[in-house]
N, C-alpha and C positions, 0 to 999 in steps of 0.2 A: 384418288381424292379423298381428303378427310372428308369425313361428316361428321356433325356436331350434334352428338346427341340430344335431343328434348332441349332444342334453345327455343323452342315456340312456345314452350311455358314459361318463359321467360315474363309473360305480362302475367301470370296468375299469381292472384295475391288471398288471402284468406285471412280472414277475421280482422277486419279493416277496422283500426281504430281513427278517428277523425279527430286532426288537431288545427282548433281555429282559435285563432288568438283574439281574445276580448278588446285590445284596443292596439298593441303595437301591430306595424306592420310585416315585422322582422321576426321571423320566428326561427329556434333550432330544433331539430328533432334528430333522434341518436334512436328510433325504434324501427328496425327493420318492416313493419307493415304499418306502418302511419300515412294516412292520404292528411295533405293541406287546401283548405279551398283558398283559391286565388281568383282575384278580380271581380269580386261580387258574387263568382260563382260559377264564372262563365269556362274556368277552367281547374284545374283540380292536379297539385304536384302529389304522387305515389311513391315510396320511398321502394317497395316493391323488392326488397331482398328476398328473392326465393330461393335459393340454394347456397343459403350461408348463412351462419349463425354469428359472426364476427360482427364489430363494432361498426356501424355504417351511422355517420352523421352529414347533416345538410343542413346549411343555411338557406331559411327561404325568405323570399318578399311579397309578401300577400298583394300589396298592391301594384306593381310591376309585375310579378309573374316571375322574376330573373329566381335563380336558385344555384349553389355551386354546393359541389360534394367536399366537406370538410376533414372526413375522418373514414379509411375504411382499413380492413385488417385480413382481407384476403389473398390467396394466391393461387389461382385455380390452374390448369393447365390449359394452355390454348388451346387444343384440339377435342376439349371436351363441353361441358354447358358452362353459361355465365353464373355469374355468385349472384348477379343483380341486374335490374333493370328501373333505377330511377328516371322518372320521366313526368312530361308533364302530358295531359289527357285531355280530349275535348269529345262529348257523346256521353253513351254509357258503356263501362267497363266493367264485365262480370255484376249486374246490377246497380252498380252504382252510376251516378248519373250525372252530371252539370247541367247548367241551367239555360234555356232558351237556345240549345245547340245547332237544334235543325234536322237531328240526328233521331232515329234514323233515317235513313232513305235507301230505298231500292235501287239497284245498280242499274237499273233499264230504265230508271226515271231521273237518273244522275245528270244535271245540267251542268252544273261545275264544282270545281273543289279544288282549292289553293292555298298554300301555305307559303310562311314566311318564317325562317328560323333562323335564328344568330348563338353560336355557342363559344365558349372557350374551349380550347382543346390541349391536352399536355402533353409532354415530348418523352414520357414514360409509361410504363403499364403497357397493358392489353388492353383493348376496347373497341367498339364501335361510336359511332353518332348516328343513330339510323330511328327512322319511322316504323311505328308497328300499326298497320290498320286491319282491323277484325272484323269478319262478315260471316252472317250469319243467313242460315234459311226461313227465320221468324223475326219478327222486328226487335225482338228482345230476348234475351237467357237471363239466368241467373248465375251461368257458370258458364267452364269452358266451349264458344263458339263454334258451331258444328261445319262452317262455313271454310273460306278463305282466309291465311293469315299472309298480307300481302305485306313487306318489309322493303324500306328504301334505305340504303346506307349513302351516306353523305361522306363518310370516310372511317379508318379503321387504322389501329396499329397493332404492333406485335404476334404479326402471323394469324389473327384469328379470319373465318370465311365464314359466309352463308351456310344456312341448313341446305343439303344436296350438293345438286353438283352445276357446275355454268354450263348450262344450255342454248346461249346464242347472245348476241350484242344487239343493240338496238341504240337508234338514236329519236329520244322523245324529249320533250318540253324543254329543246334548245339545249339540250346535256346528251351527252354519251352514255351509255350504262350496260354493264356488263349483268346478264339475266340469269339466274340460279334458281332452278327449281327443285322440288322436293316431296315427297308425301311423308306426312307422321300417321298416324294409326286410325286416326279421325278426321283429318281434316289435310285441305293442302296448301304448300308454302310455296310462295315465288316472292323473290327479292332482286331488286334492284339495286347494283352498285354502283355510285357515281365515280365515272373514272378519272383519276387525277386528283378526287380528293376537295373537300370544301370544309372549309369553317361554319359556312353560312347558304342558305340559298335564299332568294327574294320572290314571292309569288311565284313562286312552283307551282304547275301545272298538274295536279296531283290524279286530275281526270285523264288527261292522257297517259297515264301509265296503270291506271285501273281499266283503261279501254284495253288495253296492250293485252293487260290478263286474261281479261274475255276471249280475244281472239286467241291466246295460246292454248286455251282451255282450261287454265289454271284459276279462271274464275266464273262463279255461275252469274250470270247479267241478270236471274230472279232473286237472287239472295240479296243482304241489307248491309249497309255500310253500318256499322255499330259504334264506331271510335275512330279518333285518330289519335297516337302516341306518338311524343317525340322526347328521345334520351337516349343514354348509353347504356348499353351492354358492357358490364364490366367483368375479366377475369385476375387481372392483376391491378394495383394499384389504383390509380382513378381520382386520386385528392386531386383537387385542382377544375379537375372536369366541372364544365357551368352552362346552364342556359340563362343568356342574356336578355331574349325574349323569343316567344313563339306565338304567334296565331294559326287559325286553319278555320276556314270558311266554307260550305257546302250549300249546294240549293238545287231545289229540283228544277227539272228545263222538259226540253220536250224529247219526247222516247224516240231512241236514234234508230229502231232496230233493227241493233244488233251489227250495225256498221255494214247494212246492203249499201248498192250503189244506186241511184238516181238514172242512172245511162251511160251512154257512151261519152265520154269527156270530151271527144272531139280534139280537132288537132290546130288551132286557131295557134298557137304559138310550141314551139321543138323542145322535146326532151329527149334523153337520151337512157338506154337501160342496159346493165352488165349482171353478168351472170357470176356465181362463184360457186362450186360445190365445196364445202365447209367442210364436212366429212363423210366417209365412204367407207361401210363395212361388207361390201360383197355383193348385197341385197337389198340396201339400201342406203339410205345418204340424208343429209340437208344441206340444202343450198339457200345465198341470200343473190338477192336483187337489188343493185342499186339504180336508183332513178335520180339524172340529173338535168335539171333545166337548165336548156341550151340556149333560151330566148333569153328575149331583154326584160320582161313585163313579170311578175311572179304570178305561177300557175293558180289554177281553181281548183285542178281538177287532171288525173292521169288515167294512160289504161295502159296496160304491159300484155302482150299475147306475143305466144310461140307454138308451137308443134315439137314432139317428141320424136324422135326417131329411132329409138331403142325400146319401146312401148313402158316406158317410166309412169307409171300412178305419184299423183300429190296428194298430201293430206296436210292436218293440222299447222294451216299456214298464220302467221303471225303479222299485225301492220298492214293488214288489204283483205280485200274480197277475192277471194279467188276460186275458181270453177274451172271444170273440166270436161270436156267434151271426146271421146275417144282419145286421137292424140295432141288435140287441139287445149291450149291453155289458156284463160286468162284470167288476169289480176288487174284490181282498181282499187283505187286509193280509199282510206275509211276517212270520216268525217273530220277528223283530227288531222290528218298527212295529206290531203290535196295542194295546199299551198305550200309552193317551194319557191323560194329567192331564185332570181338569176343567177346562175353560177352556183347554187348551191344543188342541195341533192338531200335524199330520205332513201332508208333503204326498207327490205321486207323480208320474210324469207318461211321457208317451211319444210316440211319432210316428204319424202318420197321413197318408193318402193321398184326395184326393178329385177328381171333376172337377162343374164348376158352381159350386154355392152349400158353402157352408162355416155352417151356421147352429150353434150352442152349442145345446146339448140340456140337459134338464130332468132333474137328477141325483135320485136317491133314497140317503140314507145311512140303516144300519144298522147296531147295535152292540150286544156283550152284556160 
């Protein structure tokens, strides 16, 4: 598994200078440290060329927020760190803040976070098109955040991969994602890679991915979301990459208590659960459970129960609130995945340990 060293530093920008046009909506910047104020200060474009001294130029429309990379001069190996991360951000990035962003917001108090992003991608070079969300233990910081970096890759080419290793798959926010996790020296990184790729997303439920990262133990719900960025990490080429439009909105809501369930979902409509061991290394394993709605109306919640016959113990669950008492295990839905349309499914997973044998249990599924 290839490790992309220092990729999370792609958002580090030092010595920022701000290019704000006096009259014209269109500006051109070739300074790798430049930022450009967009849409009355609601967003900021950043050149963010942090790992290269080659010329990088961008045409930026300050009224619409659209921008295009017009010139690059870097050609770095795809198994190392990228040269740059030109991107748009909203919130506070390394002490530089946009206007009226509503950020920071503590994760535990986050009620909603949604984004739309339209890009132009090119058929050459090596790059990803990715969101970068930063979290910190306090509401502000002038430097490197000490919390989690959460990346959302909507596409990539040229053989590049997220930092760390692939640790699972998940269906969230209407899409299927590969999940990658890794630890830097002072912060965690979790990346969601869109299966199949896309050039745009519309009204993406970013909070669903944030909630999932909490259940996986990659994100502390007491930390604060500082900003959301969207752009291209580029290793090679990159001319023609563009953001056509970008929006991000986050708001506080009711504390969901970390995903605790309110009770037995009941069984007024049916569901079926299937169990699969994804990895087994002799003393431990990871498993996934798929919950399918077999009824004729959408579910409002679900519960899966089983008893282990081999002394297995479970831990580190994701996409479910999971408890174990002796051999008996109970898994219930999270607030964001209790609704399943007829003939549709959702999934959850967990890690486990055992000694001796690891037989698969028989599952019972109930839904309301």
